[in-house]
N, CA, C and O atoms as a CHARMM CRD file, in Angstrom:
* protein
*
  260
    1    1 MET  N    113.05000 -45.35300 -27.16200 PROA 1      0.00000
    2    1 MET  CA   112.99300 -44.43800 -28.32100 PROA 1      0.00000
    3    1 MET  C    112.25400 -43.04900 -27.72400 PROA 1      0.00000
    4    1 MET  O    112.72900 -41.94500 -27.46100 PROA 1      0.00000
    5    2 ASP  N    111.29300 -43.42200 -27.65400 PROA 2      0.00000
    6    2 ASP  CA   110.04500 -42.14700 -26.88600 PROA 2      0.00000
    7    2 ASP  C    110.96800 -42.03000 -26.10700 PROA 2      0.00000
    8    2 ASP  O    111.93100 -41.91800 -26.86600 PROA 2      0.00000
    9    3 THR  N    111.38900 -41.97200 -24.97100 PROA 3      0.00000
   10    3 THR  CA   112.24000 -41.20500 -24.21400 PROA 3      0.00000
   11    3 THR  C    113.52000 -40.49900 -23.97400 PROA 3      0.00000
   12    3 THR  O    113.95800 -39.75100 -23.10100 PROA 3      0.00000
   13    4 PHE  N    114.12700 -41.22500 -25.52200 PROA 4      0.00000
   14    4 PHE  CA   115.24900 -40.76700 -25.74900 PROA 4      0.00000
   15    4 PHE  C    114.80400 -38.98400 -26.63600 PROA 4      0.00000
   16    4 PHE  O    115.07500 -37.79200 -26.49000 PROA 4      0.00000
   17    5 ILE  N    114.05200 -39.80600 -27.47500 PROA 5      0.00000
   18    5 ILE  CA   113.49700 -38.27100 -28.23800 PROA 5      0.00000
   19    5 ILE  C    112.29100 -37.32600 -27.30000 PROA 5      0.00000
   20    5 ILE  O    111.15800 -37.39200 -27.77700 PROA 5      0.00000
   21    6 ARG  N    112.35600 -36.95100 -26.74600 PROA 6      0.00000
   22    6 ARG  CA   111.73500 -36.80600 -25.70200 PROA 6      0.00000
   23    6 ARG  C    113.02000 -35.78200 -24.75000 PROA 6      0.00000
   24    6 ARG  O    113.12700 -34.57000 -24.56600 PROA 6      0.00000
   25    7 PHE  N    113.76900 -36.86600 -24.35300 PROA 7      0.00000
   26    7 PHE  CA   115.08200 -36.00400 -23.89000 PROA 7      0.00000
   27    7 PHE  C    115.55200 -35.16300 -24.15300 PROA 7      0.00000
   28    7 PHE  O    115.76300 -34.12100 -23.53300 PROA 7      0.00000
   29    8 THR  N    116.06000 -35.82600 -26.19300 PROA 8      0.00000
   30    8 THR  CA   116.49300 -34.41100 -26.63800 PROA 8      0.00000
   31    8 THR  C    115.74700 -33.13400 -27.07100 PROA 8      0.00000
   32    8 THR  O    116.18000 -32.08800 -27.55400 PROA 8      0.00000
   33    9 ASN  N    114.24900 -33.60600 -26.69500 PROA 9      0.00000
   34    9 ASN  CA   113.65800 -32.18500 -27.41500 PROA 9      0.00000
   35    9 ASN  C    113.63200 -31.39500 -27.02000 PROA 9      0.00000
   36    9 ASN  O    113.22900 -30.41000 -27.64000 PROA 9      0.00000
   37   10 GLN  N    114.28400 -31.28100 -24.99100 PROA 10     0.00000
   38   10 GLN  CA   114.14500 -30.50600 -24.10300 PROA 10     0.00000
   39   10 GLN  C    115.79700 -29.66000 -24.44500 PROA 10     0.00000
   40   10 GLN  O    116.82700 -29.91700 -25.06800 PROA 10     0.00000
   41   11 THR  N    115.44500 -28.94500 -23.90500 PROA 11     0.00000
   42   11 THR  CA   116.66200 -27.68700 -23.94500 PROA 11     0.00000
   43   11 THR  C    117.84800 -28.31600 -23.62200 PROA 11     0.00000
   44   11 THR  O    118.64600 -28.76200 -24.44600 PROA 11     0.00000
   45   12 GLN  N    117.97400 -28.35300 -22.27400 PROA 12     0.00000
   46   12 GLN  CA   118.88800 -28.96700 -21.13000 PROA 12     0.00000
   47   12 GLN  C    119.25800 -31.15500 -21.01300 PROA 12     0.00000
   48   12 GLN  O    120.03200 -31.82900 -20.33400 PROA 12     0.00000
   49   13 GLY  N    118.27400 -31.47400 -22.00500 PROA 13     0.00000
   50   13 GLY  CA   118.80000 -32.22900 -22.70200 PROA 13     0.00000
   51   13 GLY  C    119.23300 -32.58900 -23.91300 PROA 13     0.00000
   52   13 GLY  O    119.49200 -33.76500 -24.17000 PROA 13     0.00000
   53   14 ARG  N    119.37700 -31.47000 -24.91300 PROA 14     0.00000
   54   14 ARG  CA   120.62600 -31.08600 -25.93600 PROA 14     0.00000
   55   14 ARG  C    121.77500 -31.37800 -25.33500 PROA 14     0.00000
   56   14 ARG  O    122.62500 -32.26100 -25.45200 PROA 14     0.00000
   57   15 ASP  N    121.53800 -29.99200 -24.34400 PROA 15     0.00000
   58   15 ASP  CA   123.10500 -29.94300 -23.52400 PROA 15     0.00000
   59   15 ASP  C    123.74500 -30.56000 -23.23600 PROA 15     0.00000
   60   15 ASP  O    124.92800 -30.43600 -23.55600 PROA 15     0.00000
   61   16 ARG  N    123.35400 -31.43400 -22.56700 PROA 16     0.00000
   62   16 ARG  CA   123.95300 -33.23100 -21.42900 PROA 16     0.00000
   63   16 ARG  C    124.40100 -33.56600 -23.10300 PROA 16     0.00000
   64   16 ARG  O    125.53400 -33.73300 -23.55300 PROA 16     0.00000
   65   17 LEU  N    123.12200 -33.59400 -23.80000 PROA 17     0.00000
   66   17 LEU  CA   123.94000 -35.08300 -25.19200 PROA 17     0.00000
   67   17 LEU  C    125.24800 -34.20200 -25.42100 PROA 17     0.00000
   68   17 LEU  O    126.35100 -34.56800 -25.01500 PROA 17     0.00000
   69   18 PHE  N    125.02300 -32.95800 -26.13600 PROA 18     0.00000
   70   18 PHE  CA   126.03100 -32.38000 -26.32000 PROA 18     0.00000
   71   18 PHE  C    127.61000 -32.31600 -25.50700 PROA 18     0.00000
   72   18 PHE  O    128.76500 -32.57000 -25.85100 PROA 18     0.00000
   73   19 ARG  N    126.98800 -31.86300 -24.33400 PROA 19     0.00000
   74   19 ARG  CA   128.21100 -31.81500 -23.20100 PROA 19     0.00000
   75   19 ARG  C    128.68100 -33.07000 -23.61300 PROA 19     0.00000
   76   19 ARG  O    129.66600 -33.15400 -24.34700 PROA 19     0.00000
   77   20 ALA  N    127.96000 -34.23100 -23.13800 PROA 20     0.00000
   78   20 ALA  CA   128.91700 -34.90900 -23.66300 PROA 20     0.00000
   79   20 ALA  C    129.62000 -35.91800 -24.11800 PROA 20     0.00000
   80   20 ALA  O    130.42900 -36.65100 -23.54900 PROA 20     0.00000
   81   21 THR  N    128.96200 -35.86500 -25.96300 PROA 21     0.00000
   82   21 THR  CA   129.60700 -35.55500 -26.79500 PROA 21     0.00000
   83   21 THR  C    131.32300 -34.31600 -26.64100 PROA 21     0.00000
   84   21 THR  O    132.51400 -34.61600 -26.72800 PROA 21     0.00000
   85   22 GLN  N    130.98800 -33.65700 -26.52000 PROA 22     0.00000
   86   22 GLN  CA   131.65200 -33.10500 -25.78700 PROA 22     0.00000
   87   22 GLN  C    133.74300 -33.99700 -24.44300 PROA 22     0.00000
   88   22 GLN  O    134.95400 -34.18400 -24.33000 PROA 22     0.00000
   89   23 TYR  N    132.64400 -34.07200 -24.05000 PROA 23     0.00000
   90   23 TYR  CA   133.69700 -34.56300 -23.45200 PROA 23     0.00000
   91   23 TYR  C    134.63700 -36.17300 -23.41400 PROA 23     0.00000
   92   23 TYR  O    135.71700 -36.67200 -23.10000 PROA 23     0.00000
   93   24 THR  N    133.58100 -36.40500 -23.86600 PROA 24     0.00000
   94   24 THR  CA   133.92500 -38.38400 -24.89900 PROA 24     0.00000
   95   24 THR  C    135.33800 -37.36600 -25.99800 PROA 24     0.00000
   96   24 THR  O    136.40000 -37.02200 -25.47900 PROA 24     0.00000
   97   25 CYS  N    135.21400 -37.25800 -26.53100 PROA 25     0.00000
   98   25 CYS  CA   136.10000 -37.20300 -27.43300 PROA 25     0.00000
   99   25 CYS  C    137.60200 -35.97700 -27.07800 PROA 25     0.00000
  100   25 CYS  O    138.64900 -35.85700 -27.71400 PROA 25     0.00000
  101   26 MET  N    137.03700 -35.10000 -25.60200 PROA 26     0.00000
  102   26 MET  CA   139.05500 -34.44100 -24.78100 PROA 26     0.00000
  103   26 MET  C    138.81600 -36.21800 -24.20900 PROA 26     0.00000
  104   26 MET  O    139.98400 -36.41700 -23.87300 PROA 26     0.00000
  105   27 LEU  N    138.27600 -37.21400 -23.98000 PROA 27     0.00000
  106   27 LEU  CA   138.94600 -38.07800 -23.43000 PROA 27     0.00000
  107   27 LEU  C    139.53700 -39.02400 -24.39800 PROA 27     0.00000
  108   27 LEU  O    140.76300 -38.98000 -24.49100 PROA 27     0.00000
  109   28 LEU  N    138.83700 -39.95600 -25.21100 PROA 28     0.00000
  110   28 LEU  CA   139.30500 -40.52900 -26.67500 PROA 28     0.00000
  111   28 LEU  C    140.60900 -39.35200 -26.80700 PROA 28     0.00000
  112   28 LEU  O    141.81400 -39.54600 -26.64600 PROA 28     0.00000
  113   29 ARG  N    140.25400 -38.72600 -26.98000 PROA 29     0.00000
  114   29 ARG  CA   142.08600 -38.08800 -27.77400 PROA 29     0.00000
  115   29 ARG  C    143.42200 -37.83500 -26.73900 PROA 29     0.00000
  116   29 ARG  O    144.63100 -37.92900 -26.95000 PROA 29     0.00000
  117   30 TYR  N    142.73100 -37.51300 -25.66400 PROA 30     0.00000
  118   30 TYR  CA   144.12100 -37.82200 -24.57600 PROA 30     0.00000
  119   30 TYR  C    144.60400 -39.22400 -24.65700 PROA 30     0.00000
  120   30 TYR  O    145.75400 -39.63000 -24.49000 PROA 30     0.00000
  121   31 LEU  N    143.09500 -40.16800 -25.05800 PROA 31     0.00000
  122   31 LEU  CA   143.68500 -41.37700 -24.27100 PROA 31     0.00000
  123   31 LEU  C    144.22300 -42.20400 -25.05200 PROA 31     0.00000
  124   31 LEU  O    144.45700 -43.34600 -24.65400 PROA 31     0.00000
  125   32 LEU  N    144.64200 -41.66400 -26.77500 PROA 32     0.00000
  126   32 LEU  CA   144.37200 -41.44800 -28.46700 PROA 32     0.00000
  127   32 LEU  C    146.11700 -41.19600 -28.76900 PROA 32     0.00000
  128   32 LEU  O    146.83700 -42.13800 -29.09900 PROA 32     0.00000
  129   33 GLU  N    146.64700 -39.76300 -28.59500 PROA 33     0.00000
  130   33 GLU  CA   147.39800 -38.89200 -28.70300 PROA 33     0.00000
  131   33 GLU  C    148.79600 -39.85600 -28.40000 PROA 33     0.00000
  132   33 GLU  O    149.70500 -39.74000 -29.22100 PROA 33     0.00000
  133   34 PRO  N    148.97900 -40.73200 -27.33000 PROA 34     0.00000
  134   34 PRO  CA   150.51600 -40.92700 -27.61500 PROA 34     0.00000
  135   34 PRO  C    150.40500 -42.43400 -28.56100 PROA 34     0.00000
  136   34 PRO  O    151.43800 -42.93300 -29.00500 PROA 34     0.00000
  137   35 LYS  N    149.60200 -42.81400 -28.70500 PROA 35     0.00000
  138   35 LYS  CA   150.12500 -43.90800 -30.29600 PROA 35     0.00000
  139   35 LYS  C    150.84000 -43.77300 -31.06600 PROA 35     0.00000
  140   35 LYS  O    151.52100 -42.74800 -31.09700 PROA 35     0.00000
  141   36 ALA  N    150.95000 -44.62200 -31.86600 PROA 36     0.00000
  142   36 ALA  CA   152.11400 -43.39800 -32.81000 PROA 36     0.00000
  143   36 ALA  C    150.95400 -44.13700 -33.62800 PROA 36     0.00000
  144   36 ALA  O    150.39900 -45.17500 -33.26600 PROA 36     0.00000
  145   37 GLY  N    150.65500 -43.32600 -34.93800 PROA 37     0.00000
  146   37 GLY  CA   149.93200 -43.20000 -35.95100 PROA 37     0.00000
  147   37 GLY  C    148.07200 -43.36600 -35.91900 PROA 37     0.00000
  148   37 GLY  O    147.46800 -44.15200 -36.64800 PROA 37     0.00000
  149   38 LYS  N    147.42300 -42.45700 -34.93200 PROA 38     0.00000
  150   38 LYS  CA   146.73900 -42.09300 -34.97300 PROA 38     0.00000
  151   38 LYS  C    146.37300 -40.90600 -34.60300 PROA 38     0.00000
  152   38 LYS  O    145.72100 -40.62500 -33.59700 PROA 38     0.00000
  153   39 GLU  N    146.80000 -40.16400 -35.43700 PROA 39     0.00000
  154   39 GLU  CA   147.47700 -38.78600 -35.89600 PROA 39     0.00000
  155   39 GLU  C    145.71600 -37.87200 -36.37100 PROA 39     0.00000
  156   39 GLU  O    145.00700 -36.91000 -36.07500 PROA 39     0.00000
  157   40 LYS  N    145.83200 -39.29600 -37.46100 PROA 40     0.00000
  158   40 LYS  CA   144.17400 -38.49200 -38.31400 PROA 40     0.00000
  159   40 LYS  C    143.16000 -38.25000 -37.64000 PROA 40     0.00000
  160   40 LYS  O    142.32900 -37.34600 -37.72500 PROA 40     0.00000
  161   41 VAL  N    143.30300 -39.44900 -36.68500 PROA 41     0.00000
  162   41 VAL  CA   141.73800 -39.62900 -36.07700 PROA 41     0.00000
  163   41 VAL  C    142.06100 -38.68100 -34.53300 PROA 41     0.00000
  164   41 VAL  O    141.11800 -38.75700 -33.74500 PROA 41     0.00000
  165   42 VAL  N    142.93900 -38.05600 -34.17400 PROA 42     0.00000
  166   42 VAL  CA   143.53600 -37.74300 -33.02500 PROA 42     0.00000
  167   42 VAL  C    142.86700 -36.03300 -33.71500 PROA 42     0.00000
  168   42 VAL  O    142.56200 -35.10200 -32.96900 PROA 42     0.00000
  169   43 LEU  N    142.82100 -36.01000 -34.42400 PROA 43     0.00000
  170   43 LEU  CA   143.00800 -34.46500 -35.61100 PROA 43     0.00000
  171   43 LEU  C    141.86400 -34.66000 -35.48300 PROA 43     0.00000
  172   43 LEU  O    141.45900 -34.00800 -34.52000 PROA 43     0.00000
  173   44 LYS  N    140.42900 -35.70900 -36.34600 PROA 44     0.00000
  174   44 LYS  CA   138.97500 -35.53500 -36.69700 PROA 44     0.00000
  175   44 LYS  C    138.17800 -35.05200 -35.09900 PROA 44     0.00000
  176   44 LYS  O    137.31800 -34.17300 -35.15300 PROA 44     0.00000
  177   45 LEU  N    138.60800 -35.81800 -33.44900 PROA 45     0.00000
  178   45 LEU  CA   137.74100 -35.50000 -32.49600 PROA 45     0.00000
  179   45 LEU  C    138.42200 -33.96200 -32.29000 PROA 45     0.00000
  180   45 LEU  O    138.03600 -32.90200 -31.79700 PROA 45     0.00000
  181   46 LYS  N    139.49700 -34.38400 -32.86400 PROA 46     0.00000
  182   46 LYS  CA   139.95200 -32.14800 -32.26500 PROA 46     0.00000
  183   46 LYS  C    139.06100 -31.33800 -33.13200 PROA 46     0.00000
  184   46 LYS  O    139.14200 -30.11000 -33.11000 PROA 46     0.00000
  185   47 LYS  N    138.18900 -31.97700 -33.91800 PROA 47     0.00000
  186   47 LYS  CA   137.12500 -30.44000 -34.62800 PROA 47     0.00000
  187   47 LYS  C    136.08100 -30.81000 -34.22000 PROA 47     0.00000
  188   47 LYS  O    135.32200 -29.85400 -34.06100 PROA 47     0.00000
  189   48 LEU  N    135.45100 -32.18600 -33.84400 PROA 48     0.00000
  190   48 LEU  CA   134.71200 -32.58700 -34.02800 PROA 48     0.00000
  191   48 LEU  C    134.16600 -31.98000 -32.26000 PROA 48     0.00000
  192   48 LEU  O    133.03500 -31.66200 -31.89100 PROA 48     0.00000
  193   49 GLU  N    135.45900 -32.00200 -31.48000 PROA 49     0.00000
  194   49 GLU  CA   135.16900 -31.03600 -29.89900 PROA 49     0.00000
  195   49 GLU  C    134.84400 -29.57100 -30.30900 PROA 49     0.00000
  196   49 GLU  O    133.91400 -28.82400 -30.00300 PROA 49     0.00000
  197   50 THR  N    136.31800 -29.36700 -31.38600 PROA 50     0.00000
  198   50 THR  CA   135.21700 -27.98900 -31.17400 PROA 50     0.00000
  199   50 THR  C    133.87900 -27.23900 -31.35800 PROA 50     0.00000
  200   50 THR  O    133.09500 -26.56700 -30.68700 PROA 50     0.00000
  201   51 SER  N    134.03400 -27.73000 -32.69200 PROA 51     0.00000
  202   51 SER  CA   132.55600 -28.50700 -33.66700 PROA 51     0.00000
  203   51 SER  C    131.62500 -27.92800 -32.11100 PROA 51     0.00000
  204   51 SER  O    131.38800 -26.74000 -31.89400 PROA 51     0.00000
  205   52 VAL  N    131.28300 -28.88600 -31.33500 PROA 52     0.00000
  206   52 VAL  CA   130.20500 -29.40900 -29.89900 PROA 52     0.00000
  207   52 VAL  C    130.82000 -28.45100 -29.05600 PROA 52     0.00000
  208   52 VAL  O    130.47900 -28.28900 -27.88400 PROA 52     0.00000
  209   53 SER  N    131.89600 -27.68300 -29.73500 PROA 53     0.00000
  210   53 SER  CA   131.87300 -26.87100 -27.81100 PROA 53     0.00000
  211   53 SER  C    130.90200 -25.15700 -28.66600 PROA 53     0.00000
  212   53 SER  O    129.84900 -24.63000 -28.30700 PROA 53     0.00000
  213   54 THR  N    131.52400 -24.90600 -29.42100 PROA 54     0.00000
  214   54 THR  CA   131.37900 -24.48300 -30.60700 PROA 54     0.00000
  215   54 THR  C    129.36500 -23.59800 -29.85000 PROA 54     0.00000
  216   54 THR  O    128.83000 -22.87900 -29.00700 PROA 54     0.00000
  217   55 GLY  N    129.10800 -24.71100 -31.38100 PROA 55     0.00000
  218   55 GLY  CA   127.47700 -24.96900 -31.48400 PROA 55     0.00000
  219   55 GLY  C    127.03300 -24.73800 -29.62400 PROA 55     0.00000
  220   55 GLY  O    126.19800 -23.85000 -29.45300 PROA 55     0.00000
  221   56 ARG  N    127.42800 -25.31100 -28.58600 PROA 56     0.00000
  222   56 ARG  CA   126.74400 -25.55500 -27.80000 PROA 56     0.00000
  223   56 ARG  C    127.62900 -24.04900 -26.78000 PROA 56     0.00000
  224   56 ARG  O    127.57300 -24.11000 -25.55200 PROA 56     0.00000
  225   57 LYS  N    128.24400 -23.03900 -27.34400 PROA 57     0.00000
  226   57 LYS  CA   128.05900 -22.03700 -26.88900 PROA 57     0.00000
  227   57 LYS  C    127.49800 -20.72600 -27.31300 PROA 57     0.00000
  228   57 LYS  O    127.71100 -19.65000 -26.75500 PROA 57     0.00000
  229   58 TYR  N    126.50400 -21.00300 -28.72100 PROA 58     0.00000
  230   58 TYR  CA   126.14300 -20.29700 -29.70600 PROA 58     0.00000
  231   58 TYR  C    124.43600 -20.46600 -29.00600 PROA 58     0.00000
  232   58 TYR  O    123.60900 -19.61100 -28.68800 PROA 58     0.00000
  233   59 LYS  N    124.40200 -22.20800 -28.95300 PROA 59     0.00000
  234   59 LYS  CA   122.57600 -22.79700 -28.26400 PROA 59     0.00000
  235   59 LYS  C    122.62300 -21.44400 -27.47200 PROA 59     0.00000
  236   59 LYS  O    122.06900 -20.38600 -27.77100 PROA 59     0.00000
  237   60 ARG  N    123.64000 -21.80800 -26.08600 PROA 60     0.00000
  238   60 ARG  CA   123.01900 -21.27900 -24.77600 PROA 60     0.00000
  239   60 ARG  C    123.22500 -19.31700 -24.72400 PROA 60     0.00000
  240   60 ARG  O    122.60400 -18.64800 -23.89800 PROA 60     0.00000
  241   61 ASP  N    124.20000 -18.68000 -25.76800 PROA 61     0.00000
  242   61 ASP  CA   123.44400 -16.85700 -25.72800 PROA 61     0.00000
  243   61 ASP  C    122.57500 -17.19300 -26.60800 PROA 61     0.00000
  244   61 ASP  O    121.91800 -16.26800 -27.08700 PROA 61     0.00000
  245   62 SER  N    122.29400 -18.62400 -27.09900 PROA 62     0.00000
  246   62 SER  CA   120.97600 -17.98500 -27.72100 PROA 62     0.00000
  247   62 SER  C    119.48500 -17.78800 -27.30600 PROA 62     0.00000
  248   62 SER  O    118.55200 -17.15400 -27.79800 PROA 62     0.00000
  249   63 TYR  N    119.65900 -18.75400 -25.96600 PROA 63     0.00000
  250   63 TYR  CA   119.34400 -18.87700 -24.92000 PROA 63     0.00000
  251   63 TYR  C    118.91600 -17.77200 -24.06900 PROA 63     0.00000
  252   63 TYR  O    117.75800 -17.52900 -23.72900 PROA 63     0.00000
  253   64 LEU  N    120.15500 -17.02000 -23.70900 PROA 64     0.00000
  254   64 LEU  CA   120.16400 -15.84400 -22.55000 PROA 64     0.00000
  255   64 LEU  C    119.60600 -14.91200 -23.11200 PROA 64     0.00000
  256   64 LEU  O    119.05200 -14.00200 -22.49500 PROA 64     0.00000
  257   65 GLY  N    119.67000 -14.99900 -24.43800 PROA 65     0.00000
  258   65 GLY  CA   119.16700 -13.12900 -24.80900 PROA 65     0.00000
  259   65 GLY  C    119.69400 -13.27000 -26.58000 PROA 65     0.00000
  260   65 GLY  O    119.58700 -12.30400 -27.33500 PROA 65     0.00000
């Protein structure tokens, strides 16, 4: 657990974690879109993906200046 906390306390570690979350949402959305009855889940995944992407963008911009 200590290793995970040290990893996420680093800027690069947080970005990797958020990127992994973003790409996992994209993959799940891709796999669930053709399935009937999964529209609500797909919509939630899309919103989460967008939020994580926006957060990564703002964090990246704040580090650059």
